[in-house]
C-alpha positions in Angstrom: -8.1 11.1 -1.8 -11.6 10.1 -2.8 -13.0 10.8 -6.2 -16.5 10.2 -7.6 -17.6 9.0 -11.0 -21.1 8.6 -12.2 -21.9 6.0 -14.8 -25.1 6.6 -16.7 -27.1 4.5 -19.1 -26.0 1.1 -17.6 -28.1 -1.6 -19.2 -30.7 -3.0 -16.8 -29.3 -6.5 -17.2 -25.8 -5.3 -16.3 -27.1 -3.4 -13.3 -29.0 -6.5 -12.1 -25.9 -8.6 -12.5 -23.9 -6.1 -10.5 -26.5 -6.2 -7.7 -26.6 -10.0 -7.7 -22.9 -10.4 -7.7 -22.4 -7.8 -4.9 -25.1 -9.4 -2.8 -23.6 -12.9 -3.4 -20.1 -11.6 -2.3 -21.6 -9.6 0.6 -20.2 -6.3 -0.6 -21.6 -3.1 -2.0 -22.0 -2.5 -5.7 -19.4 0.2 -5.4 -16.9 -2.2 -3.9 -17.6 -4.7 -6.6 -16.9 -2.1 -9.3 -13.6 -1.1 -7.5 -12.5 -4.8 -7.4 -13.4 -5.3 -11.1 -11.4 -2.2 -12.0 -8.4 -3.3 -9.9 -8.6 -6.8 -11.5 -8.6 -5.3 -15.1 -5.7 -3.0 -14.3 -3.6 -5.9 -13.0 -4.4 -7.9 -16.1 -3.4 -5.0 -18.3 -0.2 -4.6 -16.4 0.7 -8.2 -16.8 -0.3 -8.3 -20.5 2.6 -8.9 -22.9 3.8 -5.8 -24.7 4.0 -6.1 -28.5 7.8 -5.8 -28.3 8.0 -8.6 -25.8 5.8 -10.9 -28.0 8.0 -10.0 -31.1 11.2 -10.8 -29.2 9.7 -14.2 -28.1 9.3 -15.4 -31.7 12.1 -13.5 -33.5 15.7 -12.7 -32.8 19.1 -14.4 -32.8 18.0 -17.1 -30.3 15.2 -18.1 -32.8 17.3 -18.0 -35.9 16.2 -14.6 -37.1 18.8 -11.8 -37.5 17.2 -8.5 -36.5 18.7 -5.1 -37.3 19.9 -3.1 -34.3 17.2 -1.3 -32.5 17.1 2.4 -33.2 15.3 5.3 -31.6 12.6 7.0 -33.5 14.2 9.4 -36.0 12.9 11.5 -38.8 14.5 11.5 -42.2 15.1 14.9 -43.5 12.9 15.6 -46.5 14.7 16.6 -49.6 13.0 18.7 -52.3 14.2 18.9 -55.8 13.3 21.6 -58.3 11.9 20.3 -61.6 14.4 20.4 -64.4 17.4 20.7 -62.1 19.8 17.9 -62.1 
């Protein structure tokens, strides 16, 4: 399944760099862009999640007692009438 995107308003210096890099590697500019996208996707996949970073520095093994993990829950709002006790 092929899809097409069009990128407009690329700065001339960026476009020149893409051309030079593609020529240097012996590939098309399109292939270079595909490779750059794949590379960034892989970096994003391997990037540490905030919860993983937190666990690395905190927790029982690091001398910090953390409360049990809970799922997201909403507290029920309570409304009080003025003057009522």
